[in-house]
Each structure stands twice: as C-alpha cells, then as structure tokens.
PAKETOR-417756 format. One line per 5 residues: their letters; for each residue x, y, z of C-alpha. Coordinates in pm, 1 decimal. Layout:
a = X:Y:Z ~ ... .
// end
This chain:
mnkmn = 8446.0:8661.0:11126.5 ~ 8360.7:8913.5:10998.4 ~ 8051.1:8869.9:10734.7 ~ 8111.2:8435.8:10739.0 ~ 7935.6:8397.8:11060.1 .
iylll = 7797.0:8104.3:11234.6 ~ 7442.0:7973.5:11407.7 ~ 7538.1:7801.9:11694.0 ~ 7202.9:7645.0:11891.8 ~ 7383.6:7704.0:12290.5 .
yisft = 7237.8:7387.9:12381.9 ~ 7387.7:7130.7:12113.8 ~ 7679.4:7392.7:12050.8 ~ 7941.7:7116.7:12095.1 ~ 7808.0:6848.3:11851.1 .
llhfs = 7882.6:7094.8:11518.5 ~ 7816.7:6811.9:11255.7 ~ 7718.4:6447.2:11271.8 ~ 7801.4:6228.3:10977.8 ~ 7959.7:5940.9:10903.6 .
nasks = 8107.1:5802.5:10617.5 ~ 7881.3:5903.7:10302.1 ~ 7901.1:5513.0:10133.1 ~ 7667.5:5434.8:10486.0 ~ 7390.7:5603.1:10360.2 .
cskdk = 7305.1:5375.2:10058.4 ~ 7098.8:5097.4:10192.0 ~ 7269.8:4768.6:10125.5 ~ 6996.1:4684.7:9861.9 ~ 7089.4:5019.7:9642.5 .
kdcke = 7313.6:4807.8:9394.9 ~ 7301.4:5149.6:9209.1 ~ 7438.4:5424.6:9502.7 ~ 7561.6:5752.5:9344.9 ~ 7818.1:5759.4:9641.7 .
ekink = 7991.3:5460.9:9629.4 ~ 8067.9:5512.3:9268.4 ~ 8264.2:5855.6:9367.6 ~ 8620.6:5806.8:9272.9 ~ 8762.6:6024.6:9562.5 .
yskef = 9102.7:5981.3:9344.6 ~ 8948.1:6128.5:9026.1 ~ 9125.6:6417.3:8864.4 ~ 8769.4:6580.7:8869.3 ~ 8668.5:6506.0:9293.1 .
nikyk = 9009.2:6632.2:9374.7 ~ 8954.6:7007.9:9129.3 ~ 8617.3:7074.3:9301.4 ~ 8739.5:7016.3:9627.0 ~ 9055.5:7146.5:9646.8 .
kylnl = 8945.7:7492.3:9777.0 ~ 8847.1:7373.0:10059.7 ~ 9109.6:7131.5:10128.7 ~ 9373.9:7411.4:10106.2 ~ 9125.7:7657.2:10328.1 .
ikeak = 9135.5:7414.1:10598.9 ~ 9492.9:7344.2:10566.9 ~ 9602.4:7713.4:10608.8 ~ 9349.1:7735.7:10885.6 ~ 9541.5:7467.3:11036.5 .
dkytp = 9844.9:7632.7:10999.3 ~ 9760.4:7967.2:11142.6 ~ 9580.7:7805.5:11442.5 ~ 9676.9:7806.7:11813.9 ~ 9493.4:7723.5:12077.1 .
cdgtn = 9369.8:7938.9:12312.8 ~ 9429.7:7945.8:12681.4 ~ 9146.5:7841.7:12875.4 ~ 9282.6:7945.6:13227.5 ~ 9051.9:8227.9:13415.5 .
crcht = 8816.5:8208.5:13115.0 ~ 9102.9:8385.7:12854.5 ~ 8972.2:8176.3:12565.2 ~ 8682.2:8479.3:12577.7 ~ 8854.9:8776.6:12730.0 .
rtisn = 8905.7:8905.1:12386.4 ~ 8591.8:8963.7:12384.1 ~ 8612.3:9224.2:12683.5 ~ 8836.6:9395.2:12564.1 ~ 8714.2:9436.7:12184.3 .
dlspf = 8365.3:9566.1:12317.0 ~ 8489.9:9805.8:12571.6 ~ 8799.5:9915.9:12351.4 ~ 8536.6:10223.5:12207.8 ~ 8507.9:10311.9:12589.7 .
kmngi = 8829.4:10362.4:12688.3 ~ 8968.0:10692.0:12561.0 ~ 8676.5:10933.9:12680.5 ~ 8505.9:10682.9:12940.3 ~ 8197.3:10616.6:13037.9 .
seeli = 8000.6:10942.6:13207.6 ~ 7677.2:10932.0:13400.2 ~ 7541.9:11122.9:13069.7 ~ 7628.9:10850.3:12854.9 ~ 7451.2:10663.6:13007.4 .
qgvks = 7142.9:10877.4:13086.6 ~ 7128.4:10939.8:12700.8 ~ 7100.8:10543.5:12643.8 ~ 6828.9:10490.5:12920.3 ~ 6602.9:10330.1:12691.0 .
kgtky = 6774.8:10101.2:12528.2 ~ 6714.6:9872.5:12793.4 ~ 6658.2:9772.1:13219.7 ~ 6881.0:9964.7:13438.2 ~ 7065.7:9828.4:13708.8 .
qiiek = 7313.0:9980.3:13945.0 ~ 7549.4:9773.7:14219.7 ~ 7619.1:9980.7:14524.5 ~ 7749.5:9865.6:14812.8 ~ 7768.2:9487.6:14756.9 .
rlyre = 7388.5:9509.3:14674.1 ~ 7218.6:9486.4:14343.4 ~ 6942.4:9718.9:14244.9 ~ 6704.6:9659.1:13960.2 ~ 6423.4:9865.7:13736.5 .
encmf = 6061.1:9767.6:13826.0 ~ 6008.2:9641.1:13541.0 ~ 6169.8:9449.5:13317.1 ~ 6047.2:9389.9:12945.6 ~ 6119.9:8997.2:12997.1 .
parcs = 6116.6:8895.8:13377.5 ~ 6230.4:8521.5:13283.2 ~ 6540.7:8672.6:13202.9 ~ 6627.8:8931.5:13363.1 ~ 6619.0:8663.4:13649.9 .
giehf = 6839.3:8450.5:13457.7 ~ 7061.0:8748.7:13408.2 ~ 7055.2:8850.0:13798.2 ~ 7123.3:8471.6:13876.7 ~ 7532.7:8490.9:13764.2 .
llelv = 7499.1:8940.4:13894.5 ~ 7401.7:8804.0:14223.9 ~ 7671.5:8469.3:14254.9 ~ 7957.6:8804.2:14197.3 ~ 7781.4:9135.1:14358.1 .
kklpd = 7935.5:9062.2:14701.2 ~ 8279.2:9061.3:14500.1 ~ 8214.0:9338.7:14256.2 ~ 8279.8:9825.2:14311.7 ~ 7951.3:10015.5:14275.0 .
mefiv = 7868.1:10050.5:13947.8 ~ 7534.5:10112.0:13673.9 ~ 7490.9:9949.6:13380.9 ~ 7216.8:9902.1:13130.6 ~ 7067.5:9536.2:13043.7 .
ntrdw = 6910.5:9510.9:12695.8 ~ 6724.9:9207.1:12676.4 ~ 6558.8:9194.2:12383.9 ~ 6681.5:8948.5:12058.2 ~ 6890.8:9228.8:11835.8 .
pqipk = 7149.0:9505.5:11949.4 ~ 7032.8:9906.8:11998.7 ~ 7336.7:10072.8:11956.8 ~ 7514.7:10093.4:11528.8 ~ 7773.1:10258.9:11445.7 .
qygvf = 7656.7:10424.7:11209.3 ~ 7371.0:10641.4:11297.3 ~ 7189.5:10677.9:11633.3 ~ 7300.1:10786.1:11963.4 ~ 7595.0:10622.8:12144.2 .
gpvfs = 7620.8:10495.3:12457.2 ~ 7729.5:10163.4:12690.8 ~ 7426.0:9916.0:12649.8 ~ 7453.6:9541.4:12702.2 ~ 7322.0:9259.0:12473.1 .
fskte = 7367.6:8888.3:12446.2 ~ 7415.7:8931.7:12033.3 ~ 7541.6:9154.0:11814.0 ~ 7718.4:9161.6:11503.8 ~ 8082.6:9422.1:11351.3 .
dyydi = 7810.2:9674.1:11301.0 ~ 7724.5:9765.3:11659.8 ~ 7869.0:9912.1:11974.9 ~ 7650.3:9708.8:12220.2 ~ 7910.6:9527.8:12462.4 .
mypaw = 7817.9:9089.3:12475.6 ~ 7745.4:8955.9:12768.5 ~ 7682.4:8597.3:12838.9 ~ 7247.6:8549.3:12746.5 ~ 6991.1:8453.3:13024.3 .
sfweg = 6947.7:8090.6:12888.7 ~ 7266.9:8011.6:13003.2 ~ 7100.6:7985.0:13387.8 ~ 6717.6:8052.0:13262.4 ~ 6419.1:8238.2:13071.0 .
gpais = 6552.0:7996.8:12721.4 ~ 6283.6:7935.1:12489.3 ~ 5962.4:7755.7:12581.1 ~ 5901.5:7372.5:12428.0 ~ 5677.2:7094.5:12601.4 .
lyprg = 5998.5:6951.9:12742.0 ~ 6085.8:7285.2:12912.6 ~ 5712.6:7448.5:12973.5 ~ 5950.8:7746.5:13188.5 ~ 6152.1:7757.7:12929.4 .
igrwd = 6486.5:7590.3:12862.8 ~ 6777.6:7691.0:13127.1 ~ 7088.3:7569.1:13301.1 ~ 7353.7:7505.4:13052.8 ~ 7546.8:7319.0:13306.7 .
nhrsk = 7211.8:7015.5:13318.2 ~ 7192.7:7060.2:12955.1 ~ 7548.2:7008.6:12887.8 ~ 7643.7:6711.5:13149.8 ~ 7286.6:6563.0:12938.7 .
lgkig = 7465.1:6637.7:12603.9 ~ 7803.5:6479.4:12647.2 ~ 7693.9:6179.5:12797.1 ~ 7404.7:6130.8:12509.0 ~ 7717.4:6252.9:12229.3 .
netlw = 7976.8:5968.6:12431.9 ~ 7724.6:5734.4:12371.0 ~ 7665.6:5746.9:12024.3 ~ 7904.1:5644.5:11766.3 ~ 8050.8:5867.8:11484.9 .
etklp = 7954.6:5564.3:11257.2 ~ 7603.5:5497.4:11338.8 ~ 7512.7:5880.3:11302.8 ~ 7320.0:5996.2:10890.5 ~ 7521.6:6143.4:10700.9 .
kvffr = 7235.6:6444.6:10663.7 ~ 7255.0:6813.7:10764.7 ~ 6955.9:6858.9:11059.4 ~ 6816.7:7225.8:11125.8 ~ 6498.1:7347.3:11287.6 .
gsrts = 6457.3:7692.1:11381.1 ~ 6219.3:7992.3:11300.8 ~ 6223.2:8225.6:11014.5 ~ 6432.8:8509.4:11171.7 ~ 6710.8:8550.7:10857.8 .
aerdp = 6612.4:8548.3:10451.5 ~ 6931.2:8375.2:10496.2 ~ 6791.7:8041.2:10648.4 ~ 6604.9:8031.8:10286.5 ~ 6817.6:7864.2:10085.6 .
lvlls = 6917.8:7615.9:10338.8 ~ 6507.3:7519.0:10377.4 ~ 6466.9:7480.7:9997.7 ~ 6786.9:7284.0:9930.1 ~ 6604.7:7048.4:10189.8 .
renpd = 6254.9:7011.4:9984.3 ~ 6472.5:6963.7:9697.1 ~ 6698.0:6704.1:9830.8 ~ 6570.3:6556.4:10121.6 ~ 6820.3:6226.0:10144.4 .
lvdaq = 7105.1:6531.8:10211.9 ~ 6870.8:6781.0:10433.2 ~ 6663.7:6773.8:10691.0 ~ 6591.1:7137.2:10750.0 ~ 6203.0:7297.6:10881.9 .
ytknq = 6123.0:7603.3:11026.6 ~ 5874.7:7590.5:11336.6 ~ 5693.3:7850.1:11466.5 ~ 5876.4:7951.9:11817.4 ~ 6279.3:7917.0:11819.6 .
awksd = 6305.2:7595.6:11974.0 ~ 6351.8:7284.6:11928.7 ~ 6491.0:6938.6:12042.9 ~ 6783.6:6769.7:11839.1 ~ 7081.9:6566.4:11861.8 .
acftl = 7229.7:6696.4:11521.5 ~ 7350.7:6987.7:11360.6 ~ 7522.9:7177.9:11064.7 ~ 7687.8:7493.4:11094.1 ~ 7426.9:7766.0:10960.9 .
vtngw = 7451.0:8100.6:10917.4 ~ 7335.5:8391.8:11112.0 ~ 7317.6:8761.3:11144.0 ~ 7398.1:8773.7:11515.5 ~ 7738.3:8684.5:11750.4 .
nffyp = 7781.1:8571.5:12118.2 ~ 8061.0:8621.3:12378.1 ~ 8200.9:8323.1:12300.8 ~ 8194.2:8293.2:11903.0 ~ 8490.9:8512.1:11840.6 .
alkpw = 8710.8:8143.9:12040.4 ~ 8539.0:7924.8:11769.1 ~ 8720.4:7922.3:11443.1 ~ 8621.2:7876.7:11078.3 ~ 8729.7:7540.2:10951.4 .
ihyip = 8904.4:7414.5:11306.9 ~ 8611.6:7409.3:11516.7 ~ 8329.9:7445.1:11250.1 ~ 8260.7:7445.3:10797.6 ~ 8135.2:7879.6:10753.9 .
veada = 7814.2:7951.8:10509.0 ~ 7877.2:8311.7:10406.5 ~ 7511.0:8523.6:10493.7 ~ 7462.9:8484.8:10143.9 ~ 7497.7:8153.2:10016.0 .
tkeki = 7300.4:8018.5:9761.1 ~ 7126.9:7635.9:9724.7 ~ 7444.0:7560.0:9542.5 ~ 7658.0:7651.7:9691.7 ~ 7543.5:7481.8:10051.3 .
kelie = 7456.5:7185.5:9853.4 ~ 7831.1:7166.4:9731.4 ~ 7979.4:7238.5:10143.0 ~ 7719.9:6953.2:10291.2 ~ 7884.5:6676.6:9967.7 .
fvvhh = 8219.5:6824.5:9996.7 ~ 8171.8:6717.4:10430.1 ~ 8009.8:6425.4:10339.6 ~ 8299.2:6263.5:10091.9 ~ 8516.1:6403.9:10372.4 .
ddmar = 8406.3:6206.2:10693.7 ~ 8730.5:6210.8:10830.0 ~ 8794.6:6584.2:10836.4 ~ 8417.6:6614.6:10908.2 ~ 8452.7:6424.7:11225.6 .
eiaqn = 8790.0:6597.2:11319.3 ~ 8601.7:6901.1:11315.8 ~ 8352.4:6845.1:11473.1 ~ 8524.6:6669.1:11798.4 ~ 8706.8:7020.8:11784.7 .
gysii = 8364.8:7205.5:11814.1 ~ 8300.2:6948.1:12097.0 ~ 8638.6:7023.9:12263.5 ~ 8632.0:7355.6:12285.7 ~ 8323.6:7385.8:12410.7 .
wnhlk = 8348.3:7120.6:12700.1 ~ 8645.4:7251.9:12775.5 ~ 8589.4:7644.5:12778.3 ~ 8203.2:7710.3:12818.8 ~ 8164.6:7561.0:13138.0 .
madvt = 7891.2:7723.7:13402.8 ~ 8281.7:7829.4:13579.5 ~ 8336.9:7990.7:13244.5 ~ 8011.4:8196.0:13204.8 ~ 8022.7:8307.2:13558.7 .
cywsk = 8451.3:8410.3:13547.5 ~ 8309.3:8595.0:13182.5 ~ 8041.5:8790.7:13402.5 ~ 8307.3:8899.3:13673.9 ~ 8618.2:9018.7:13451.7 .
llrgy = 8340.8:9174.5:13216.2 ~ 8184.1:9396.6:13512.4 ~ 8481.0:9470.6:13655.8 ~ 8631.3:9611.3:13315.0 ~ 8349.2:9851.1:13248.0 .
akllt = 8355.7:9948.6:13630.1 ~ 8681.8:10081.3:13585.7 ~ 8604.3:10307.5:13291.5 ~ 8308.0:10480.3:13518.4 ~ 8416.0:10838.6:13510.5 .
fkpvk = 8144.4:10943.0:13790.3 ~ 8070.0:10715.4:14134.4 ~ 7700.0:10626.9:14126.4 ~ 7488.1:10713.7:14355.5 ~ 7182.9:10487.0:14475.8 .
dnglm = 6866.0:10573.5:14242.6 ~ 6568.4:10507.2:14494.7 ~ 6353.7:10429.0:14252.9 ~ 6538.7:10101.2:14168.3 ~ 6444.1:9744.6:14361.6 .
eikke = 6686.0:9546.8:14522.9 ~ 6751.2:9221.6:14410.6 ~ 6810.0:8958.2:14607.7 ~ 6894.8:8571.0:14610.6 ~ 6556.2:8379.5:14666.8 .
e = 6592.8:8159.7:14996.8 .
// end
C-alpha cells in the first residue's frame, strides 16, 4: 500500500462506501439541481475522471482474489513481518534488548504467563483470550507484546528486536498481531461503557443492518467521526465545513463513534488484514497529503459513478465478511505464534517473575 494508506474502523470496515445515485441527493422541489445538470457523456466530464477510470481498470486487470482457506488471505503479512529475523533467528539477548517496549509473555509447557503489570489491562485481556484459546497447541516461546497505539521499532534508528504491535507502517520492524479489540478492550462509548469488543457480535449486527438497508436509500455523502490523531484528517474536516452537502466530517473527543456509513480515509498505520485489501477493488485510496481539492474531486467522482462505487463497496464488504471472521483472527494468531517460535534460537525457561494467566471460570 506504500504511502496510500487507508483508515478502516474495524467494526464498520465492510461498509466502506455508502453512496446512492448523485441525482438522488437533489430534492424534487429543487429545479436548479447541479447534479442533475451534469452530462456524463460530455468531453469535459470524461476527461476529468478518466484517470480514475483507468486506475480502476488497471486494478481489475491485475487483481486475483485471495485464497481464504486457513486464513491464507492474511498470511503474507506474517511472512513479511518475520522476514527480518529469519537470517539470524531470534535470540534471548534480542528479546532482552526490547523488553521495555511492551509486556513480556511466555508459553511454557502449555501454560500462559505474563508480567504482573500491564499498561492497559483490558487490552491485555483481549489479547489473552486468543492466546488461551491456542495455548494447549503451541510450543514453548517468549515474546514481547506492545499494547500502545503506536509501533516501537523504527527501521532508521534505535534498537532492533521482535516486538508484537497491532499496527505499524512500512517504516517499522514491529510484528503485527490482531488487535485486542477483536475480543475486548476497544474504545469506551455510551453504548459500550466497558469498551467496544466482540467482533463476532458486531459483525453479525452490522451484516444484518447492511442487508436490511437498500443501496438506493443511502445518502451520497461522505461521513467521518474520529479524533484528531493526525493532521492528515484536517482537509476532510475543513472540506465538510465548506461543503456540508457533500461531506459530514467532525472530530470527536475520543476515537469511537457510532456509524452506519464510512468513506475510505487516510491513516498512519496498518492492521494485519490491510494488505489483503486492494486499492480500487476494495476501497478508494486517498493519499496521505491529499488536499481539500483532491479529496473533493475523489468524492465527486464516486458520486457520479454510482455503479462503480457500489461495486467497490460490495467488494469491500465481501472480503471482510468472508475472510475476517473470528476464526480467521484465531487462525492468524496461531500461524503467527508458530512461525515466530520456529525462529527462536534458545529454549525458553520459565521466568518466576511472571504470573500465570488462566481462563476465567
């Protein structure tokens, strides 16, 4: 994805685009409706959007659907993240050098152990749900899990070592794992005061709502709610203030919001499943440094090409619905930990300073 990163709120990631025909945004009593006056067959119209049409065609020509068997849609991420450690392996000293970057875990004789102190207990709990599901089938190992919101091992400076992080960019060596919020520990909002969690439950609810909502009833408007984690989001919010009929984008005090619609936005980090999503197939990419004018042009292109918007939205829905089930998340954890354990150059010995983590009865 390089620098054309995307932002996907996990819980609505398979409803990427919600647009209806642009003409439907004009009320019947508005005789002077700009959208209705656009001639889609004019030379000006086709030249303006030809570059986007070409990008879509090129993407379709190159695209091959992934094989979703045994979470294979996502396993390339594991291979890429572990590749820096394959030549020399992962030594005890290497792990010791990055222990301050996260929380230490061990799996010893089919039991799970962790440092007593966890920076974010709910996040550790969400991670441990999956570890406890798998612990009886995993070999002994030792690893560091970062529960902060940003990666820890930059490629250009600092220490080098294996640290598990839920998100990163191509500028980091961190090893991506499925975020805790697939189970629990997500942002707390009024609807979910203990934090958003249980992806399987949200997935079912969103699928039901999505199937009950006709495409033709959706508004041709971009919607965004989120915190100002990056200045890259400013142009969209400013565009919303200038063009409220086209965009509804606002910053919130936290990172959570309730939504039924979302347009693809920029971010400064990936999650483990992002590489399976292809630009112009599953989402419309927005450059990190996109201006208001650039974003507006993309939105207008989508509004005036409803059939393509609908196809991209359906593709995005399908890959998430079919290949980001809870079973896929557990499968990814299993393959990640097994692949990691094979790279250890030492036999882990139980650290008596760690406490055992058990399933709640």
